[in-house]
N, C-alpha and C positions, 0 to 999 in steps of 0.2 A: 503494499499499500504506500502510494506517495507520501512525503512528509506534508505537504500541504493539505492533502485530503485528510489526514491523520488529525491535523491541527484543527480543522474545520469541524472534525466530529468530537473533539475534546469536550464542549460543553456537555454533551449527552454522555459521555463517559464520566465526567465529573458528578453530574447530577446522579448518575446510578451509583457510583461509590459513596456517596452521602446517603442514598436511601438504604444502603445494605445493612448498617448497624440498627437503623430504625426497624426493618424488617425483622431482623434476629431478636430484638428486644421484645417486640410487641407482636411476636408470630402468632401465639394464639388468639390474639385479637383480630389479626389480619386474616388469618384462617377462616374466622367465624364470618368476618364481613365478605369473603369471597362468594358466599352462598346468599348475600343480602340481595333483595330486589332492587335496591338503589344502586349497588356496583354494577348488576346486571344491566340496568338501564343506562348507566353511564357507559359501558363497553359499546353497547348498541348505538348509543349517539355518537361516540367516538369513530366507530368504523363507518356509520353512514356519511359523517362529515369529512373524514378522510378519503373515502373511495371516491366521492362526489368531487372534491377540490383536485385530487391528483393529477387526472388527465388534464385539466387546464393549466395547471403549474407546470407539467411536462412540456406542453406545447408551448407556454411562455418561454421556457429555458431554451428549448430547440430554437425558436425564432431569435430569441436574444443572442444567441451563439452565431447564428448566420449574420445577423447585423454587425456584431462586434467585428467578426473575421473577414466579411467579404463587402461591407459598404465603406467607400473611401470617405474619410473624414473630409479631405480636400475638396470633394466633391459636393458635400452639404455645406462647407463652408463658402463656397462660390455663390450659393444659391441664397445667401442671408440679404436681406434687403437692409439699407442704410437707416430708413426713416423707423423712429422707435415703435410706432404703433403698428407700422407693418412688421417689424420684427417679433413683436409678441404674437401677432396672429401667426406669423410664419412658425414659430415655436410650437403653439398649438397645434398646428396643422403637421408639424414634423412629429408630435406626440402621437397623433393618429396614424400616421403612415408608419412610423417605426415601432414596434412592439416590443420595447425594452422594458423589462421589469425594473423597479426601484433599485433592485440590489446590483444591476449592472450599469444604472445611468450615471453615477457620479464619476467612475472611471473615463466613461466616454466623454461627459462634458468636461472634464479637467483636461483631457487632450485638446477638445475643442478650443476651450478658452486660451489654452497657451498656443493656439495656432491662430487667434484673432476673433474668437466669438465674443460678443459684448455680454457683460454680465446679466442684463436684464433679459436677453434671449436665453441664457443658460439656465436662470432660475426658472423662467416661464416652462422650459423644457423639462426641467427636473419635476416641478409640480405637477405638470399636466400629462406628462407622458405615461406614468404607471397607472392613470385611471382612465384615460380616455381612448387608450389603444382597442382595436378591436377585440383582441383575446380577452381583456377585462371585461367588456361590455358584454361578449357572450357568456362568461361566466357569471355576471351579475343578472342576466336575463335568465339563465338557469336556477340560479338561486332563489330568484323572486319571480316565477312564472305568471303569477296572478296578480303581480304589482309593477305594473310598467311605469307608473308615477315614481318610482324609488329608482328605477334605472335613468329615466330622464332627468330626475333630481340630482342624481349622483353626477351625471355627465354634465349637467349646467352648472352645478354649483363648483364643480372641478375647474371648469373654463373659467368661470367668473373670477374665482380666487387667484387663479394663476394669471389672467390677465391683469387684475388690479395690482397684484404683487410685483409683476415685471414692469409695469409702468411707473410703480412708486421707487422701484429701485433704479430705473433710468434717470428719474427726476433727481432723488436724493443721494444716490451712491456714485461719487465722482471719482474716487480712487479705486484701484484694483483689489477686489475683495479676496483674490487668491493669497494664500499663506507666502510669506516672503520666500521660504526655500522653493516655492514652486515658481514664483515670479523670476527668480535668478537661474533657475535650472535650464541648462541647454537642451534645447528639443532633440538633440543627438548625443545627449550623456546618457550617464549610467541608469537613470530611471526610465527613460524613453525606451532603452533597450530592455529594461527589466519587464515593461507592461507590453511590449510589442508581442503581437500574436502572428505566427507564421500561417499564411493563408492556405492550411492544408487540412484534409478532412481528419487526420490525427489529432491536430490542434482544435479542431471543432467538437470533437467527441470528448477531449480532455475537459475543455473549457464546460462543455454541456454536464459531464459528470461533477465536476467542481460546484457549477452553479445549483445542481439537483441536490447535492449533499448541503450545500450552505443554506438554501432556503427551506429543505426538506425538514430540517430539525425544527425551525420555527413553526412550520406548519402543523408538526406532531404535538409540539407544545401547546400551541394555541388551540387545537381540537381537543386536547386533554383537558386544559383548564375549562374550556367552555363546557365540555361534556360534564366535568365536575360540579360546575355552578348549576347547569340545568338540572343535575340529579340530586345534589345534596343540600341545595339552598331552595327553600319552600318557595312554591310559585307565588304566594300571597307576598312573601319578603321582595321578591323581584316586582311585583306589580305596585307595590309600594314605593320601591326605589325609583321605578320609572314613571310614577306618577307625579313626582316632585319637578316644578317647572325649571329648576336649576340643576337638581342633583342627577337627573338622568342625563342631561347634556355631559356633565362632569364625568359621571361614571363611564359613559360609551367612549367620549374622547381619551379619558385616562387609560381605559382598557384596550383602545386600540394603540396607544402610545406604547404600552408595556408588551403588549403580545407580539408587535413587529411582525406581523403576517404579511406574507406576499400578496400584492394585490390581484393576483389570479385566484386567490382562495379565500380572501377575508369575506367576500359576499356570503358564502356558504356557512361562515360562523355567524355573521350577523344575521343570517335568516333563522337561525336559533331562538333569537330574541323577539321575533315579529310579533308575538303574542304578548309580550311583556312590555314593550316600548313602543313609543310613538313613532311616526315617521322622522320627525325632526332629529331624535338622538340616533336613530338608525343610519341617516345621512351624514351625520356627523362623524360616525364612526367609519363609515365607507369612505368620506374625503379625507379626514385627517389623518389616518393610519397611513396610506401610502405617502403622503405629503411629507408626516412628520412622525417618525417612530424613534424608538431608542436606538436600534441598529442603524437607521438613516442619519441620526443626528451625529452618531459617533463618525461615520463616514464623511459627512459634511464638515466636522470639525478637522478631519484629517486633510480637507482640501481648502476651507475657506477659513477666514479669521474669525476668532470668538466673538467678539463684538457683531459682525455681520450675522452669523449664524443665530445669536441671541435675538437680535433684531427681526430676521426672518421668521423665527420659531413664534415669537410673539404675535406677529402680524398675522401668521397663518391661524393661530389658535382664535384670535378675534375675529377674523373674516369668517372662518368656518362657523363658529358658534353664532355670529349675526346672521349669516347665510343659511344655516340650518333651522334657526328660529322662522325665519322668513318663509322656508320651505314648509314646515310643519303647519302654518297657517294656509298653506296654498293646496298642498297635496294630501290627500286623506286615502286611507286603506278602502 
């Protein structure tokens, strides 16, 4: 097993290692729980969520690898317009045409920015791409087959938040937001050679495997947590949490940030809460997660300056919350 693949699987191994002494100490109690109806219900929910989401995540990984390896960044850069408003619209169109998951967007955008992509186009692409591409929209339709309003609200709010954020970055961010080490790094230096992919089918499958393992662990953990919440938290408690005007939004947005699910699979997790939460909190989960989650924040901090990441994060939270409240008053089940 390659060292990089082993490193990416390390969080799963560590969590399993910490679970071993707990299972040993409380083994009689755990053995009795194996026969409980709640645990059986949890396993059923987990398998349903995982098997529904896996094909879409795999399709997203394959298309992401094709784009990363075989689409020329120079070709994309030549198409960028100079007008700021046209630039953010172009970034949104780019997000529709290039089905790259949020896990693969940051490295691509970093290379494009070092070749001249403006910051407002880059941020708009980062925020809109993981949500409005065809793979994610198809997964959302499958997860909410009887609620087309949620699909439309997710697409519309994602475009609005990305558009507003990109324009505000164009107006107020005048300096290069990239970290200083990236600004002064030569495009032909060590880092460029480190991240360069050979355009071969071997590199394609290696990258696909790395991406699948990298995103698969977040999907498994997310499905497990969601199944546990649905099985061990009383339905009345969820309804009470979802009935609060502010608590429901805070819970779902915080849930999306912590879970760090891939955008090709988060709709299936959100669909498990369709009977407990209103449209607004569900949409806030579907929009905030791909734009701003824990793993995405770490990746952004590796590329952009701390002050820029904090400002963008606060702006995203504010815009998603305000937009979700508006959606809640327009779209109904």
